[in-house]
N, CA and C atoms as an extended XYZ file, in Angstrom:
348
Properties=species:S:1:pos:R:3:atomname:S:1:resname:S:1:resid:I:1 pbc="F F F"
N        -4.811       16.281        7.660 N   UNK     1
C        -3.507       15.677        7.566 CA  UNK     1
C        -2.419       16.903        7.442 C   UNK     1
N        -1.514       16.952        8.275 N   UNK     2
C        -0.531       17.917        8.292 CA  UNK     2
C         0.508       17.688        7.162 C   UNK     2
N         1.227       18.823        6.778 N   UNK     3
C         2.303       18.679        5.678 CA  UNK     3
C         3.210       17.577        6.109 C   UNK     3
N         3.695       17.678        7.438 N   UNK     4
C         4.636       16.748        7.752 CA  UNK     4
C         4.209       15.357        7.718 C   UNK     4
N         2.995       15.116        7.998 N   UNK     5
C         2.364       13.615        7.825 CA  UNK     5
C         2.346       13.207        6.287 C   UNK     5
N         1.952       14.186        5.524 N   UNK     6
C         1.941       13.971        3.929 CA  UNK     6
C         3.386       13.618        3.536 C   UNK     6
N         4.389       14.410        4.006 N   UNK     7
C         5.799       14.158        3.639 CA  UNK     7
C         6.202       12.760        4.061 C   UNK     7
N         5.870       12.442        5.275 N   UNK     8
C         6.329       11.179        5.829 CA  UNK     8
C         5.697       10.093        4.923 C   UNK     8
N         4.320       10.189        4.756 N   UNK     9
C         3.637        9.154        3.844 CA  UNK     9
C         4.162        9.101        2.494 C   UNK     9
N         4.433       10.114        1.792 N   UNK    10
C         5.136       10.168        0.468 CA  UNK    10
C         6.446        9.317        0.575 C   UNK    10
N         7.208        9.710        1.610 N   UNK    11
C         8.463        8.979        1.598 CA  UNK    11
C         8.280        7.495        1.767 C   UNK    11
N         7.545        7.219        2.707 N   UNK    12
C         7.121        5.773        2.754 CA  UNK    12
C         6.758        5.119        1.590 C   UNK    12
N         5.888        5.727        0.798 N   UNK    13
C         5.404        5.110       -0.502 CA  UNK    13
C         6.630        4.911       -1.421 C   UNK    13
N         7.395        5.946       -1.510 N   UNK    14
C         8.573        5.708       -2.414 CA  UNK    14
C         9.508        4.478       -1.945 C   UNK    14
N         9.699        4.415       -0.652 N   UNK    15
C        10.522        3.346       -0.155 CA  UNK    15
C         9.782        1.960       -0.367 C   UNK    15
N         8.444        1.914       -0.273 N   UNK    16
C         7.727        0.675       -0.557 CA  UNK    16
C         7.873        0.358       -2.034 C   UNK    16
N         7.749        1.283       -2.907 N   UNK    17
C         7.961        1.060       -4.243 CA  UNK    17
C         9.381        0.466       -4.726 C   UNK    17
N        10.213        1.101       -4.055 N   UNK    18
C        11.681        0.546       -4.197 CA  UNK    18
C        11.842       -0.962       -3.723 C   UNK    18
N        11.183       -1.086       -2.474 N   UNK    19
C        11.298       -2.467       -1.991 CA  UNK    19
C        10.667       -3.426       -2.937 C   UNK    19
N         9.404       -3.238       -3.398 N   UNK    20
C         8.723       -4.054       -4.438 CA  UNK    20
C         9.596       -4.277       -5.629 C   UNK    20
N        10.317       -3.285       -6.199 N   UNK    21
C        11.015       -3.414       -7.390 CA  UNK    21
C        12.273       -4.383       -7.010 C   UNK    21
N        12.735       -4.299       -5.893 N   UNK    22
C        13.908       -5.156       -5.440 CA  UNK    22
C        13.423       -6.619       -5.444 C   UNK    22
N        12.055       -6.745       -5.096 N   UNK    23
C        11.584       -8.139       -5.010 CA  UNK    23
C        11.141       -8.603       -6.519 C   UNK    23
N        11.332       -7.739       -7.450 N   UNK    24
C        10.851       -8.085       -8.836 CA  UNK    24
C         9.565       -7.766       -9.351 C   UNK    24
N         8.788       -7.017       -8.345 N   UNK    25
C         7.488       -6.625       -8.661 CA  UNK    25
C         7.506       -5.512       -9.745 C   UNK    25
N         6.553       -5.466      -10.556 N   UNK    26
C         6.263       -4.473      -11.572 CA  UNK    26
C         5.255       -3.472      -11.143 C   UNK    26
N         5.715       -2.200      -10.765 N   UNK    27
C         4.733       -1.207      -10.397 CA  UNK    27
C         3.846       -0.762      -11.582 C   UNK    27
N         2.484       -0.884      -11.389 N   UNK    28
C         1.565       -0.553      -12.428 CA  UNK    28
C         1.087        0.751      -12.237 C   UNK    28
N         0.570        1.155      -10.966 N   UNK    29
C         0.075        2.498      -10.767 CA  UNK    29
C         0.300        2.878       -9.216 C   UNK    29
N         0.338        4.115       -8.895 N   UNK    30
C         0.452        4.536       -7.622 CA  UNK    30
C        -0.544        5.566       -7.240 C   UNK    30
N        -1.081        5.566       -6.136 N   UNK    31
C        -1.958        6.545       -5.526 CA  UNK    31
C        -3.215        6.573       -6.538 C   UNK    31
N        -3.810        5.418       -6.785 N   UNK    32
C        -4.845        5.274       -7.673 CA  UNK    32
C        -6.150        5.579       -6.848 C   UNK    32
N        -6.808        6.681       -7.305 N   UNK    33
C        -7.939        7.182       -6.669 CA  UNK    33
C        -9.312        6.585       -7.327 C   UNK    33
N       -10.189        6.002       -6.611 N   UNK    34
C       -11.407        5.405       -6.996 CA  UNK    34
C       -12.585        6.318       -6.582 C   UNK    34
N       -12.470        6.915       -5.410 N   UNK    35
C       -13.502        7.887       -4.984 CA  UNK    35
C       -12.737        8.618       -3.789 C   UNK    35
N       -13.520        9.594       -3.234 N   UNK    36
C       -12.977       10.512       -2.108 CA  UNK    36
C       -12.434        9.564       -1.011 C   UNK    36
N       -12.992        8.464       -0.790 N   UNK    37
C       -12.662        7.573        0.403 CA  UNK    37
C       -11.783        6.503        0.090 C   UNK    37
N       -11.595        6.332       -1.277 N   UNK    38
C       -10.871        5.091       -1.726 CA  UNK    38
C        -9.665        5.526       -2.650 C   UNK    38
N        -8.472        5.222       -2.076 N   UNK    39
C        -7.314        5.380       -2.854 CA  UNK    39
C        -6.428        4.216       -2.527 C   UNK    39
N        -5.735        3.602       -3.468 N   UNK    40
C        -4.847        2.410       -3.281 CA  UNK    40
C        -3.496        2.970       -3.578 C   UNK    40
N        -2.552        2.755       -2.493 N   UNK    41
C        -1.238        3.323       -2.650 CA  UNK    41
C        -0.388        2.841       -3.830 C   UNK    41
N        -0.323        1.503       -3.805 N   UNK    42
C         0.389        0.842       -4.961 CA  UNK    42
C        -0.400       -0.277       -5.461 C   UNK    42
N        -0.408       -0.392       -6.878 N   UNK    43
C        -0.800       -1.502       -7.641 CA  UNK    43
C         0.283       -2.059       -8.314 C   UNK    43
N         0.653       -3.302       -8.136 N   UNK    44
C         1.834       -3.774       -8.582 CA  UNK    44
C         1.514       -5.269       -9.143 C   UNK    44
N         2.411       -5.892       -9.923 N   UNK    45
C         2.227       -7.261      -10.380 CA  UNK    45
C         3.285       -7.980       -9.863 C   UNK    45
N         3.109       -9.121       -9.241 N   UNK    46
C         3.992      -10.020       -8.636 CA  UNK    46
C         3.784      -11.279       -9.325 C   UNK    46
N         4.624      -11.579      -10.389 N   UNK    47
C         4.501      -12.667      -11.342 CA  UNK    47
C         3.126      -12.455      -12.136 C   UNK    47
N         2.267      -13.520      -11.770 N   UNK    48
C         0.929      -13.362      -12.472 CA  UNK    48
C        -0.170      -12.862      -11.506 C   UNK    48
N         0.219      -12.376      -10.426 N   UNK    49
C        -0.713      -11.939       -9.405 CA  UNK    49
C        -0.686      -10.396       -9.290 C   UNK    49
N        -1.893       -9.778       -9.278 N   UNK    50
C        -2.062       -8.317       -9.027 CA  UNK    50
C        -2.049       -8.137       -7.543 C   UNK    50
N        -1.256       -7.161       -7.047 N   UNK    51
C        -1.108       -6.835       -5.723 CA  UNK    51
C        -1.570       -5.413       -5.423 C   UNK    51
N        -2.598       -5.211       -4.566 N   UNK    52
C        -3.083       -3.996       -4.131 CA  UNK    52
C        -2.529       -3.761       -2.837 C   UNK    52
N        -1.790       -2.568       -2.569 N   UNK    53
C        -0.971       -2.516       -1.349 CA  UNK    53
C        -1.247       -1.165       -0.714 C   UNK    53
N        -1.489       -1.308        0.568 N   UNK    54
C        -1.780       -0.147        1.441 CA  UNK    54
C        -0.226        0.093        2.175 C   UNK    54
N         0.091        1.290        2.128 N   UNK    55
C         1.490        1.566        2.729 CA  UNK    55
C         1.108        2.519        4.009 C   UNK    55
N         1.669        2.180        5.214 N   UNK    56
C         1.528        3.042        6.246 CA  UNK    56
C         2.921        3.267        6.842 C   UNK    56
N         3.223        4.592        6.970 N   UNK    57
C         4.528        5.028        7.424 CA  UNK    57
C         4.548        5.867        8.719 C   UNK    57
N         5.392        5.467        9.604 N   UNK    58
C         5.626        6.193       10.881 CA  UNK    58
C         6.913        6.647       11.027 C   UNK    58
N         7.024        7.874       11.458 N   UNK    59
C         8.395        8.426       11.768 CA  UNK    59
C         9.135        7.621       12.807 C   UNK    59
N         8.440        7.047       13.886 N   UNK    60
C         9.025        6.144       14.813 CA  UNK    60
C         8.014        5.132       15.277 C   UNK    60
N         8.312        4.222       16.066 N   UNK    61
C         7.351        3.341       16.569 CA  UNK    61
C         6.803        3.648       17.953 C   UNK    61
N         7.027        4.938       18.258 N   UNK    62
C         6.471        5.320       19.568 CA  UNK    62
C         4.889        5.130       19.705 C   UNK    62
N         4.272        5.333       18.591 N   UNK    63
C         2.720        5.262       18.738 CA  UNK    63
C         2.193        3.866       17.916 C   UNK    63
N         3.234        2.852       17.857 N   UNK    64
C         2.860        1.650       17.234 CA  UNK    64
C         3.206        1.533       15.885 C   UNK    64
N         2.847        0.420       15.156 N   UNK    65
C         3.192        0.191       13.841 CA  UNK    65
C         2.291        0.685       12.955 C   UNK    65
N         2.497        0.796       11.775 N   UNK    66
C         1.628        1.266       10.659 CA  UNK    66
C         0.523        0.323       10.458 C   UNK    66
N         0.730       -0.975       10.641 N   UNK    67
C        -0.299       -1.909       10.505 CA  UNK    67
C        -1.581       -1.643       11.323 C   UNK    67
N        -1.289       -1.094       12.503 N   UNK    68
C        -2.419       -0.751       13.452 CA  UNK    68
C        -3.349        0.197       12.825 C   UNK    68
N        -2.801        0.987       12.022 N   UNK    69
C        -3.685        2.177       11.271 CA  UNK    69
C        -4.620        1.733       10.218 C   UNK    69
N        -4.533        0.301        9.855 N   UNK    70
C        -5.373       -0.160        8.828 CA  UNK    70
C        -6.548       -0.661        9.383 C   UNK    70
N        -7.640        0.063        9.482 N   UNK    71
C        -8.865       -0.243       10.122 CA  UNK    71
C        -9.759       -1.127        9.158 C   UNK    71
N       -10.843       -1.706        9.769 N   UNK    72
C       -11.776       -2.468        8.914 CA  UNK    72
C       -12.438       -1.530        7.769 C   UNK    72
N       -12.643       -0.360        8.214 N   UNK    73
C       -13.237        0.559        7.117 CA  UNK    73
C       -12.240        0.846        5.998 C   UNK    73
N       -10.896        0.941        6.354 N   UNK    74
C        -9.888        1.166        5.399 CA  UNK    74
C        -9.880       -0.065        4.474 C   UNK    74
N        -9.852       -1.242        5.050 N   UNK    75
C        -9.735       -2.468        4.378 CA  UNK    75
C       -10.996       -2.561        3.294 C   UNK    75
N       -12.088       -2.204        3.820 N   UNK    76
C       -13.308       -2.252        2.990 CA  UNK    76
C       -13.179       -1.371        1.828 C   UNK    76
N       -12.626       -0.149        2.012 N   UNK    77
C       -12.345        0.839        1.005 CA  UNK    77
C       -11.372        0.176       -0.097 C   UNK    77
N       -10.336       -0.380        0.373 N   UNK    78
C        -9.373       -1.141       -0.536 CA  UNK    78
C        -9.966       -2.111       -1.283 C   UNK    78
N       -10.925       -2.918       -0.717 N   UNK    79
C       -11.643       -4.039       -1.456 CA  UNK    79
C       -12.604       -3.371       -2.621 C   UNK    79
N       -13.160       -2.256       -2.270 N   UNK    80
C       -14.068       -1.552       -3.189 CA  UNK    80
C       -13.239       -1.159       -4.347 C   UNK    80
N       -12.101       -0.569       -4.045 N   UNK    81
C       -11.197       -0.025       -5.235 CA  UNK    81
C       -10.601       -1.191       -6.045 C   UNK    81
N       -10.312       -2.251       -5.247 N   UNK    82
C        -9.810       -3.470       -5.978 CA  UNK    82
C       -10.828       -4.110       -6.888 C   UNK    82
N       -12.046       -4.239       -6.540 N   UNK    83
C       -13.019       -4.712       -7.384 CA  UNK    83
C       -13.512       -3.829       -8.546 C   UNK    83
N       -13.324       -2.603       -8.381 N   UNK    84
C       -13.686       -1.572       -9.418 CA  UNK    84
C       -12.420       -1.712      -10.424 C   UNK    84
N       -11.234       -1.816      -10.092 N   UNK    85
C       -10.066       -2.012      -10.769 CA  UNK    85
C       -10.250       -3.309      -11.679 C   UNK    85
N       -10.607       -4.307      -11.002 N   UNK    86
C       -10.715       -5.575      -11.820 CA  UNK    86
C       -11.842       -5.530      -12.848 C   UNK    86
N       -12.910       -4.710      -12.548 N   UNK    87
C       -13.900       -4.584      -13.534 CA  UNK    87
C       -13.419       -3.963      -14.817 C   UNK    87
N       -12.514       -2.972      -14.545 N   UNK    88
C       -11.842       -2.276      -15.803 CA  UNK    88
C       -10.731       -2.970      -16.433 C   UNK    88
N       -10.220       -4.016      -15.675 N   UNK    89
C        -8.911       -4.672      -16.165 CA  UNK    89
C        -9.310       -6.235      -16.037 C   UNK    89
N       -10.175       -6.744      -16.854 N   UNK    90
C       -10.711       -8.094      -16.774 CA  UNK    90
C        -9.667       -9.160      -17.073 C   UNK    90
N        -8.425       -8.914      -17.621 N   UNK    91
C        -7.469       -9.811      -17.789 CA  UNK    91
C        -6.660      -10.441      -16.717 C   UNK    91
N        -6.835       -9.758      -15.597 N   UNK    92
C        -6.229      -10.306      -14.281 CA  UNK    92
C        -7.123      -11.313      -13.603 C   UNK    92
N        -6.686      -12.467      -13.333 N   UNK    93
C        -7.510      -13.430      -12.656 CA  UNK    93
C        -7.094      -13.700      -11.215 C   UNK    93
N        -5.735      -13.366      -10.951 N   UNK    94
C        -5.222      -13.678       -9.570 CA  UNK    94
C        -4.955      -12.237       -8.988 C   UNK    94
N        -5.332      -12.070       -7.573 N   UNK    95
C        -5.018      -10.757       -6.937 CA  UNK    95
C        -4.926      -11.086       -5.411 C   UNK    95
N        -4.322      -10.114       -4.798 N   UNK    96
C        -4.320      -10.160       -3.363 CA  UNK    96
C        -4.068       -8.664       -2.838 C   UNK    96
N        -4.410       -8.534       -1.384 N   UNK    97
C        -4.147       -7.140       -0.714 CA  UNK    97
C        -3.072       -7.442        0.091 C   UNK    97
N        -2.050       -6.645       -0.034 N   UNK    98
C        -0.760       -6.623        0.855 CA  UNK    98
C        -0.819       -5.347        1.711 C   UNK    98
N         0.066       -5.290        2.763 N   UNK    99
C         0.140       -4.117        3.542 CA  UNK    99
C         1.705       -4.067        3.820 C   UNK    99
N         2.163       -2.730        3.845 N   UNK   100
C         3.627       -2.415        4.104 CA  UNK   100
C         3.517       -1.429        5.132 C   UNK   100
N         4.275       -1.788        6.277 N   UNK   101
C         4.465       -0.845        7.437 CA  UNK   101
C         5.886       -0.377        7.478 C   UNK   101
N         5.975        0.911        7.433 N   UNK   102
C         7.502        1.454        7.487 CA  UNK   102
C         7.671        2.370        8.663 C   UNK   102
N         8.772        2.047        9.381 N   UNK   103
C         9.182        2.760       10.536 CA  UNK   103
C        10.492        3.573       10.117 C   UNK   103
N        10.564        4.856       10.221 N   UNK   104
C        11.749        5.532        9.673 CA  UNK   104
C        12.840        5.659       10.715 C   UNK   104
N        12.428        5.899       12.009 N   UNK   105
C        13.428        6.100       13.013 CA  UNK   105
C        13.229        5.091       14.181 C   UNK   105
N        14.324        4.744       14.990 N   UNK   106
C        15.643        5.214       14.920 CA  UNK   106
C        16.332        4.439       13.696 C   UNK   106
N        15.914        3.322       13.311 N   UNK   107
C        16.365        2.566       12.107 CA  UNK   107
C        15.267        2.259       11.103 C   UNK   107
N        15.534        2.344        9.826 N   UNK   108
C        14.473        2.073        8.865 CA  UNK   108
C        14.114        0.636        8.965 C   UNK   108
N        12.849        0.377        9.067 N   UNK   109
C        12.143       -0.929        9.112 CA  UNK   109
C        11.125       -0.960        8.074 C   UNK   109
N        11.093       -1.915        7.269 N   UNK   110
C        10.117       -2.201        6.400 CA  UNK   110
C         9.533       -3.611        6.645 C   UNK   110
N         8.220       -3.668        6.948 N   UNK   111
C         7.562       -5.020        7.170 CA  UNK   111
C         6.503       -5.185        6.238 C   UNK   111
N         6.388       -6.322        5.733 N   UNK   112
C         5.429       -6.680        4.520 CA  UNK   112
C         4.482       -7.759        4.848 C   UNK   112
N         3.214       -7.625        4.930 N   UNK   113
C         2.304       -8.670        5.034 CA  UNK   113
C         1.744       -8.904        3.761 C   UNK   113
N         1.711      -10.216        3.299 N   UNK   114
C         1.025      -10.536        2.072 CA  UNK   114
C        -0.254      -11.134        2.343 C   UNK   114
N        -1.264      -10.847        1.489 N   UNK   115
C        -2.502      -11.404        1.485 CA  UNK   115
C        -3.268      -11.134        2.806 C   UNK   115
N        -3.439      -10.004        3.146 N   UNK   116
C        -4.227       -9.584        4.305 CA  UNK   116
C        -5.667       -9.836        4.178 C   UNK   116
C-alpha cells in the first residue's frame, strides 16, 4: 500500500469516526488488530449494540465505491476478529457488522450500510 493510500484511508477513518459520533455512537476502539490479516477499523457502541465497522475510502468514484473493495475474504476476517473480541468481552450480547464507504472528491460522500 502506498503512502498516499494510507493517508486517504486514515482520513476516511477519521471522517467515519466523526460521522459515528454525530449519530450518537460511542467509539470504543479503532484499528483493533487481531492478527496479521485481521484488523477492524472501528469498534463502536450504538445504544446496546456493539458495531464492528469496516471503512473503505476512495479519493474519487472513478474506480467504484469503497463497498466494492469488501471481499468475502475481508468479511470472513472481520467475523474472526468480531468473535475473538466477543470472547474477551462477554458482556456484549448484541452486535452487528457495518460498512462505511467514503468518497472524497468531487464532493464528500459518506455511505453507511448497517448489518452487512
